[in-house]
C-alpha positions in Angstrom: -35.6 -7.3 -23.4 -32.8 -8.1 -21.2 -31.3 -5.0 -21.4 -34.8 -2.9 -21.2 -33.7 -1.4 -18.0 -30.9 0.5 -20.0 -33.5 2.8 -21.3 -34.8 3.8 -18.2 -35.9 7.4 -18.1 -33.2 9.4 -16.2 -30.6 6.4 -16.0 -27.9 8.2 -17.8 -24.7 7.0 -19.2 -23.0 6.6 -16.0 -25.3 5.1 -13.0 -24.5 5.6 -9.5 -26.0 4.2 -6.6 -26.0 6.4 -3.3 -27.1 4.9 0.0 -26.8 4.9 3.6 -27.7 2.1 6.0 -28.0 3.2 9.4 -28.4 -0.2 11.1 -25.0 -1.4 9.8 -23.6 2.3 9.9 -22.4 2.2 6.2 -22.4 4.4 3.5 -22.3 3.8 -0.2 -21.5 5.9 -3.3 -20.8 3.7 -6.1 -20.7 4.0 -9.9 -21.9 0.6 -11.1 -22.6 1.1 -14.9 -20.4 2.9 -17.4 -21.3 3.2 -20.8 -23.3 0.1 -21.2 -21.3 -2.1 -19.0 -21.9 -3.4 -15.4 -18.8 -3.0 -13.2 -18.6 -6.4 -11.8 -16.5 -5.1 -8.2 -19.1 -2.5 -7.7 -22.2 -4.8 -8.0 -20.3 -7.1 -5.5 -20.1 -4.2 -3.0 -23.6 -3.2 -3.4 -24.5 -7.2 -2.8 -22.8 -6.9 0.5 -24.1 -3.4 1.3 -27.8 -4.4 0.7 -27.3 -7.6 2.7 -29.6 -8.7 5.2 -28.5 -6.8 8.3 -30.1 -9.1 10.8 -27.9 -12.1 10.0 -25.2 -10.7 7.5 -26.3 -13.1 4.8 -25.2 -11.8 1.3 -27.4 -12.3 -1.9 -27.0 -11.0 -5.3 -29.0 -8.0 -5.9 -30.9 -7.9 -9.4 -29.2 -5.2 -11.5 -32.6 -4.2 -12.7 -33.6 -3.2 -9.4 -30.4 -1.3 -8.8 -31.0 0.5 -12.1 -34.6 1.6 -11.0 -33.3 2.8 -7.8 -30.6 4.9 -9.5 -33.0 6.2 -12.2 -35.5 7.1 -9.7 -33.1 9.0 -7.7 -31.8 10.9 -10.8 -35.3 12.1 -11.5 -35.5 13.5 -8.0 -32.4 15.5 -8.5 -30.8 15.2 -5.3 -27.3 14.3 -4.1 -28.6 13.1 -0.7 -28.1 9.2 -0.5 -31.2 7.2 0.0 -31.6 5.5 3.3 -31.9 1.9 3.0 -34.4 0.1 5.2 -34.4 -3.6 3.7 -32.5 -4.7 0.7 -32.0 -8.8 0.5 -34.0 -10.4 3.2 -33.3 -14.2 4.0 -36.1 -16.4 4.1 -35.8 -16.5 8.0 -35.9 -12.9 8.3 -38.7 -12.7 5.7 -40.6 -15.2 8.1 -40.0 -13.4 11.2 -41.1 -10.1 9.7 -44.5 -11.9 8.4 -45.1 -12.8 12.1 -44.9 -9.4 13.2 -46.7 -7.7 10.3 -49.6 -8.6 7.9 -48.0 -6.3 5.3 -44.9 -8.7 4.4 -45.3 -11.0 1.5 -44.6 -14.7 2.0 -42.9 -14.6 -1.3 -41.5 -11.4 -0.9 -39.1 -10.1 -3.9 -36.6 -9.1 -1.0 -35.8 -12.8 -0.7 -34.7 -12.7 -4.2 -32.7 -9.9 -4.1 -35.1 -7.9 -6.2 -36.5 -5.2 -4.0 -35.6 -2.5 -1.8 -37.4 -0.2 0.7 -36.0 3.2 1.0 -36.6 6.8 2.2 -35.0 10.1 1.7 -35.0 13.0 4.2 -35.4 15.9 1.5 -38.3 14.2 -0.2 -41.5 13.1 0.8 -42.8 9.4 0.3 -45.2 10.8 -2.6 -42.3 12.3 -4.4 -40.0 9.3 -4.2 -43.2 7.1 -5.3 -43.7 9.3 -8.2 -40.2 9.2 -9.2 -40.3 5.4 -9.0 -43.6 5.2 -11.1 -41.8 7.6 -13.7 -39.5 4.9 -14.5 -42.3 2.7 -15.5 -40.3 -0.4 -14.6 -41.1 -2.8 -11.7 -43.2 -2.3 -8.7 -43.3 0.8 -6.7 -45.4 0.8 -3.2 -46.0 3.7 -1.3 -45.9 3.2 2.8 -46.8 6.8 3.8 -47.5 5.6 7.4 -44.4 4.0 7.9 -42.4 6.8 5.7 -40.9 4.6 3.1 -41.1 3.5 -0.4 -40.8 -0.1 -1.8 -39.1 -0.5 -5.3 -38.5 -4.0 -7.4 -38.0 -5.3 -10.7 -40.8 -7.5 -10.8 -44.0 -6.6 -13.0 -44.7 -3.0 -13.4 -47.6 -2.0 -10.9 -47.9 0.5 -7.9 -49.8 0.2 -4.6 -50.3 2.1 -1.5 -51.3 5.2 0.1 
């Protein structure tokens, strides 16, 4: 089961992650997996890109989450990069966000590098949500009021409106 994400619908033989982080002013267009092998330097760059932008703490991002993001992106047939709103969150950042919002989980998968909150300008929250659900891997949350979708590599589940 360790390689189960290798069979994600839409993942492909070459996996690429395209993202933009407006808070850091950074872009990422990275091939991170080629014919069954992860590219270690690419994963390191993704870890840095998805860091906690509030304090620059870097954490390993679970490759399963990266695979889910890439597969959902492929299913939407767009070259527009995701806008990353939140990748890794340090425990301090997560606690601060919990104080501001009841919608932030105490044991968020963001703290473990297993989740990302994303959006696309060319696709609706509903379209992104449906693409994430079509992967049948991890959790997919729809936050229409805040205009983003959460994807993670936890148990298969979905929520939101």
